C-alpha positions in Angstrom: 111.8 69.0 136.2 113.6 66.5 133.9 115.9 64.2 136.0 118.9 65.0 133.8 118.6 68.7 134.6 118.2 67.9 138.3 121.5 65.9 138.0 123.2 68.9 136.3 122.0 71.3 139.1 123.0 68.9 141.9 126.4 68.1 140.3 127.1 71.8 139.7 126.5 72.8 143.3 128.6 69.8 144.5 131.4 70.9 142.2 131.3 74.5 143.4 131.1 73.4 147.1 134.2 71.2 146.6 136.0 74.0 144.8 135.2 76.4 147.7 136.4 73.8 150.2 139.8 73.4 148.5 140.3 77.1 147.6 143.5 78.5 148.9 142.2 82.0 149.6 138.9 83.9 149.9 139.5 85.3 146.4 139.1 81.8 145.0 135.7 81.2 146.8 132.3 82.3 145.6 130.7 84.8 148.0 127.5 82.8 147.7 126.8 80.3 150.5 126.0 77.5 148.0 123.3 76.3 150.4 120.5 73.9 149.6 118.2 76.9 149.9 120.2 78.7 147.3 120.1 75.6 145.1 116.3 75.6 145.3 116.3 79.4 144.5 118.3 78.8 141.4 115.8 76.1 140.3 112.8 78.3 141.1 114.3 81.2 139.1 115.0 78.9 136.2 111.4 77.5 136.2 109.9 81.0 136.4 112.0 82.3 133.6 111.2 79.3 131.5 107.5 79.6 132.1 107.1 83.4 131.6 110.0 84.3 129.3 111.1 81.1 127.6 109.8 78.0 125.9 107.5 77.0 128.8 109.8 74.1 129.5 112.9 74.1 131.6 116.2 73.9 129.6 119.8 73.5 130.6 120.5 76.9 129.1 118.0 78.6 131.4 119.2 76.6 134.3 122.8 77.8 133.7 121.7 81.4 133.2 119.8 81.3 136.5 122.8 79.7 138.3 125.2 82.5 137.0 122.7 85.2 137.8 121.8 84.0 141.2 125.4 83.3 142.4 126.8 86.6 141.1 124.1 89.0 142.2 126.1 89.9 145.4 129.6 89.9 144.1 130.4 90.6 140.5 134.0 89.2 141.1 132.3 85.8 141.3 131.9 85.9 137.5 135.6 85.1 137.2 135.3 82.1 139.5 132.2 80.8 137.6 134.0 81.3 134.3 136.9 79.2 135.6 134.4 76.6 136.7 132.7 76.5 133.3 136.0 76.2 131.4 137.7 73.9 133.8 134.9 71.5 134.8 131.8 71.9 132.7 133.6 72.1 129.3 135.5 68.8 129.7 132.4 67.2 131.2 130.2 68.3 128.3 132.7 66.7 125.9 132.9 63.5 127.8 129.4 63.0 129.0 127.3 65.1 126.5 123.6 65.1 127.5 122.5 68.4 129.0 126.0 69.6 129.7 126.9 71.2 126.4 123.7 73.3 126.5 124.4 74.1 130.2 127.9 75.3 129.2 126.5 77.5 126.4 123.9 79.0 128.7 126.5 79.7 131.3 128.9 81.4 128.9 126.1 83.5 127.5 125.0 84.6 130.9 128.6 85.6 131.9 129.1 87.5 128.6 125.9 89.4 129.3 126.9 90.3 132.8 130.5 91.2 131.9 
C-alpha cells in the first residue's frame, strides 16, 4: 500500500472519529463503530476490489469507494453524514493539499451517487 494512501485512510478515520465525538445528537454520528478493525476491513476491501475488479493497484478512488460502502452497509442514513464529510472536510483538503485527496473525493462522491 502506498504510504500516501495509508495517510488518507488514517486521516479519514481520525476525522470521522473526531466528528462523531463532537456530534450533538445520534443523527449526526455514523452508525459504524469506526474501529481499527473496521479500518482494516475498508483497506482489505479496497485491495481486493483493486486486484480483482480494478487496475491491480490500489487507488484513492477505490479506497474511497470501499470506505463509503463499508461504513454505510448497516445504515443508509449514514450516506448523508459521509456526504457532509466529503464536502466539508475532504473537498477543502483536496484543494489545499492535493496529492491523493482529489481522487479520494471523486471516488467518494461516485460511491455515494451510486448508493443514493
